[in-house]
N, C-alpha and C positions, 0 to 999 in steps of 0.2 A: 883946708882941702883945696886942691887945684883941679878945676874941671877942664878937660879937653874933649873934643869930639870922641865919643866911644871909650873914654877912660876917665879915671878919677885917681889923682895922686893923694895919698894919705901921708902927711908929714910925720916924723917921729914924735911919739908921745911917751910920757913917763908916769902919768897918774890917771885914774878913772874914779869918779864918784858922782853920785846924783840919783835922781829918781826917773823911772821909766814905766809907762803904762803899756803893757804888751798888747799887740793886735790879737784878734781872735784866732783860735786854733784852726789850722787848715784841715786837719784830720776830722775834727768835730764839725766844722762848718759844712764841708761837702757831704758828710754823712747825714746831718740833720736836714739839709736842704732836700735830699732825696727822700728821707723818711717822712718829712712834712708833706711832700708831694704825693706820697703813697698812702697817707693816713686819712682816715675819715675825719672831717672837720677842718677848721681853720687853725693855723699855728702862727703865732707871732714870735719871730726869731730876733733876738737882740745880741749884739756883740759879734755878729758875723765878720769874718775876715773879708776885707776888700782887697782882692788880689787877682792876678790872671787866672789862677786855678778855680777860684770860686765864681768868677765872671763866666768862665767856660761852662760850669755846671748850671748857673742861673740862665744863661743864654740857651742851653740845650733844653732845660725844662720849659722855658717860654716857647721854644720852637715846637715842643711836644704838646702845647696847648694848656699848660699849667698856668694859673693866674697867680702872679706874684706882684704885690703892691707895696711900695715904700710908705711907711707911716711913722712919723715921729722917731726918726733914727732907728727904726726897726723894719723888718721885712715880713709882710703877712703873706702866708702861703695857703692857698685853698687846695686841699687835698682832692685827689681824683681816684676813683676805683679803677679806671682804665685811662690811659693817656688819650685825650680827645683826638690827637693827630696820629694816625697810624702809618703814615708814609713820610719819611724825612731823611735828609742827609745831614749828619751832625758832625761838626768839626770840634775835636776835643783838645786841640793844642798839644801840650805835653803833660796833661793833668792825669796822672795815674789814679788819683783818688776820685776822679770823675768818670773816666772811661770804663773802669773795671766794674764798679757796682751798677752803672747805668747799662752796660752790656748785659749783665745778668737780669736786671729788671725788664729790659726790653725783650730779651730772649724768652723769658717766662710769659710775658704778656702777649708777645707775638705781634707782627706787623711787617712792614716793608721798610727797613731802616739800614742806612749805611753809616758807619762810624770810622772816622779817619782823624789824623792829627799831623803834627809837624814831623819832619824826617826822623828825629830821634824817637818819637813815639812808635814809629813803624819798625824800630829796632828793639823795642822793649817787649819781652815775651808776654803773651796772653794765652798761649796754647793750652796750658793746664786748666785754666778757667773754661775755655771753650769746650775741651774734652769732657769736663765735668757737667757742663750744661747740656751737652749732647746726650749724656747718660739719662737725663730727665726727658729727653725727646725734643730738645730745642733744635731749631733749624738755623745753623750758622755756617757761613762759608767765608773762606779767606779770599780777599781780592788781590793779594800780593803774595808775599812769602808765607808759606804755611807756618802757623804758630805765632804770627804777628799781625797787628792791624795793618791795613784797614780791613774791616769786616762787613759782611752783609748778613742781616738778620731777617728771617722769614717767619712763617707760621708753622710751628711744629705741633706734634701730638704729645702733650706733656703727661707724664705718669708720676704723680706724687708718691706712689708706693716704692718707686725705684730708689734704692740707697745709692747716693752719689758719693764717689770717692775723688779726692783732690790731693795732689802733692802739696806738702807744706814747706818745702825747703827752698823755694824760689822767691815767693812773695806772699806775705800774709794777706795782701789785698784780694787774692783769689778766694780765700775762705771768707773774708768779709763780704765780698760780692755775693757769694752763694747764700750766706746767712741772711743778708738783707733781702734777697729775693725769695727765700724759702716761705715766708708767710703769705706771699702772693699765691703760692701753690696750696698751702695748708688751709687758707681761708674757706675754701669751698670743698674741702676734702674731709672724709671720715678716717683718714690715715695720717699718722704723724709723718713729718718730713724729716728724713735722717741724712746727715752729711758725715762722712768719715774722712779723717786725715791720714794720708799715706806717708809714713816716714816722720822725721822730726818737723815740728812746726816752729818756724822762726818768728821773731818779733811778736811774741805772745801778748805783750801789753797793748798792741793795737787791736787785737781781737777782744780784749777786755773793754776797750773803748766801744767797739761795735756792740757787744752784748749789753753794756750799760745803757747805750742810747736806744737800742731796740726795746729794752725794758721800759725806758721812759715813754716810749710810744706804744706801750701796751702789749708787747710780746716778750714772754719769758722763755728764754732758750735753756733747755736742760743740757748740761754737758757732762760727759764721763771723761775726766782728765782733759787732755788736749787732743784726744783721738776721735771722739764721737760726739756729735751735737744733734739734738732732737728739738724740732719745732712742733708743738702740739697741734693736732687736728683742730681746725676751726679758728686758729690764731689769726688775728688781723690787726693791722696798725690803727691806732686811734690817737688823735691829737691830744697832747697834754695841755693844749691851750697856749701856753707860753714856754719858751726855752731860752735861757741866757747862755751864750757860748763863752767858755772860759778862755783866758789868754793862751797863747801858743807856747807850750813847754819847750819845743825844739828851738824856737826863737829865743826863749829865755836863756838857753845855754850860752849864747854869745855874751849876754850881759852878766851872767854869773861868772863867766871867764874873765871879763873885764875887771870885775871886783877882785877876782883871785890873783891877777897879775898886776893890777894897778892900784892896789892898796884898799880901795873902796872908802866908805861903804857904797855899794850899788844896791838900790832898793827897787824891786820889781813888783808891780801890782797886776793882778789878773790870774795868777796861779799861786799855789801854796800847798799846805798840808792836805787840803781836801780835793786836790786835782785828781781827775780820772785818767790823766795821761802818764804813760810809762816813762817818758823822757824826763820826768821830775827826778828819776833815779840818778840823773847826772849830778845832782847835789851830793850824792854819796861818793861819786868819783872825785869831786873837788875836796870833800872832807878828807878823803884818803891822801890827797895831794897836799894837804896842809891848810886849806882855806877854812874860814869860820863861816858857818851857815846858820842863820836863824830863820824860822819859818812859822807863819801863822796860817790861818785858813786860806787866805787868798793873797798873801804877800811873801816875798823871799828877800832877805838881805844878805849880801855876801861881802866879807872883808878878807883880804889876803895879803900876800907878800908884795914887795916893791921890786919887781924884776929889773927895773931901770937902775936901781941902786945896788944891783948885784945879788939880791936875794933869789932863792930858788924854790920851786915847787918840788915835791917828792915824786920820784919816778914811779911808773906803774907797769904792770904786765897783767892784763885782764881781758876777760871775754865781754865783748860789746854786742852780742847777738840781740839782746833785749832792747838796746837803745842805739840802733845803727845811725840815725840822723845826728843825734847829739855826739856820737863818737867822732864825727869829723872835727868838732870843736876840740875834743881831747887831743886829736892828732896834731893840731897847731900848738896847743898848750905844751906838748912834749918838747918843743923848742926851748922852753924855760925850765925844764926839769933838771934834777941833779944826777941824772943818768939816763941810759936808753929806755925808751918806752915802747911797749909792744901792744898793739890792738889785735885781738884774735876773734875768729868766728864772725868776720864782716864780709862774707862772700856776697851778701845781698847788695853791697855797694856796686857790684859790677853791672847790675841791671837797673840802676837808678837813672836820673836825668842824664848822667854820663857814666862811664866806667870810673867810679870814684876812687878805687884803689890806684889805678893807673894815673888818674889826674892828680891825686894828692901826692903821689910819689914824684911826678914830674915837677910840680910847682914848689914843693918843699925843697927839692934839689936846686931849683932855680934861684932860691934866695940863699943857697950855700949849705943847706943841711945834708947830712949823710943819712940816706934812707935805704932800707931794704923792704921788699914786698914779695908776696906769694899769692896763691889762689884766693886765700881768705884771711890774710894777715898783713900787717904793716908794722915796721919798726922804725922809729924816728930817734935819732941821736940829738942830744941837746946842742945848742949853738953857743959858742964862746964869743965874748966881746971881741970885736974886730973881724969876726968871720962872716958877718952878715953882708949880703950883697943887695944893693938896690935892684929891684926887678919889676918887670911887667908881668903881672899874674894873669895867666889865661883862666877864664872862668867856664868855658865849655857850655855856655848857656845854662849853667847850673847855679841857682841862687845860693846854695849853701857853700859853694866854692868861694863866691864873692864875699859872703858875710864872715866866714871863719877866717879868711886870710886878712881881714881887717885887724885881727889880733897880732899880726906880724909887725905892726907899726911900733910895738914896744921894743923892737930889736935895735933901735938906734939909727936906722936908715929909712929913707922913704920907701913906700910900697905903692905901686900903681896897679889899680884894679881895672882890668880891661872889661868892657861891656858891663859896667856896673848896673845898668838898668835891668839886668836879668833878675835882680831881687824883687821885681814886680810880681814874680810867681807867688811869693808868700809874704813879703814885707816891703812894700813900695817905698816907705819912708826910712828904711834902715839906716842909711848913711847920715841922714839928718839927725836921727836920734843918737847915733854913735858919736857924732861930732859934739853934741851937747854934753856928753859924759866924759870925754877924754880931754886931757890937758897936757901942754908941753912939759 
């Protein structure tokens, strides 16, 4: 790899094999940080992801007066019934998994808070969550464009008897935020707290993560399908004492893909058959494309084809609504398929760290691919030998753009990743780990 200021050139590679220990899950890490802060008792968290997004959450909790202490490679969180600091300006970077649940918790608890982020965060919608919180009686004002951060939170008159309704078709993080805040209302109420989803709920596996973790912290949510969720009266968070964060399944997708196109075997530790993360379903995508997957409780091993030797993966046409993050990896793997590949039901890409449908279209075309896209779909045609172009890949301050385009180095030409440090958001050491697995 060749380092230049603000860029990283990846030379062509032909094989991938080796072992990797995955960093902790971002989705789990930020959820358990907040749950531990809201739970009665002390919680020792192990395996937390160390990245920009988790640092944002940790900094915000400390600013709110929560005690977090490092102890023997773990983080010990002392739960609070109410945040000791009731006036604060919180900078949330571009961490959706931090700003959305924290907005809900602060709105329910009440205080004088302002939440802001980077410019892109102020373009990511939060209006459906705010509207739902206002149904409970929360006091929230927009400080800029209505429907988007930054926000000002005040003290409202909360009514736990009010059934809250939230749209499910933009981001599952809105429902996650409401669910995580609901026990704060239910704890001192003799009424169940009810949340209803309007329309189709996207990214359902992420809601299952939320429900699983809430249960670990003592709150059992009753659900009727995917439309109605009930938190029992008197429910409150209680520390489980210890919690170990499993590896990040979204990050695992890049290494699964390396095994699928570089021969393998690539062995990942930290996730496996017992994972609670929906992105483990990416293994099914790879199986259908022709890779061999073996899985134990917390390990995955992938063997695949040798695309550098002219072998091909099988093409796909499938719905990726349940695994939108891992779908980006599939979009790049489509370059090595035996026919056009179509990713459907990926409209949520447009409100992520960047407009990922547009970004993926532009960057795949930059390396020579034929691409079509629409409001919620993307079609990628396979590349032929000799058709690859050396290119500087724009990453749009989006960690997943940087990581998934590392897979393009199997095309036989160099790939230059611009702003590679954007991977700090979820996987600061990604390119070091990548380099140890790939070979000329």
